Phi, psi and omega in degrees: 000139180285157182305316182294325177294321177297315180296317180296317179295318179299320178299314181293322177298317180297315180299311181294321180297313182295326178290313183291314187274328186239351182070025182255146170271104185272122179257121184276132175258320181204155178223127182207154174285145175257164177298340180276001176086014175249177181245128173260127177250109182262139179189206182205165176284125182304327180281347183209088186298340179280348179272086180282138186227140172239126176251124180261126184245130175262093185292338179283348180243053178057038178058044177284138175282116184260354177180156176226122176249145185208158180274319181245163178298140175257158173297158176300139176299149181300327180295328176286321179299321182291333182282340182292000000 
């Protein structure tokens, strides 16, 4: 897969993940490879532009989301709510 295809796929995975897990409309600002070989998708919550979020995608592991970093608290992921 070409680099741009990896970046485009990672962007779509991040958008869908944030919607599915947190119920947020994730707006992407940038997508880039990191020195560690993963893809960071930087953006924010459409309802709160000051809530900057980074979704880390491991494209080598079937585009698995390996982490979410954020400035403000996010709602609990739906997968955690279901486990309660």
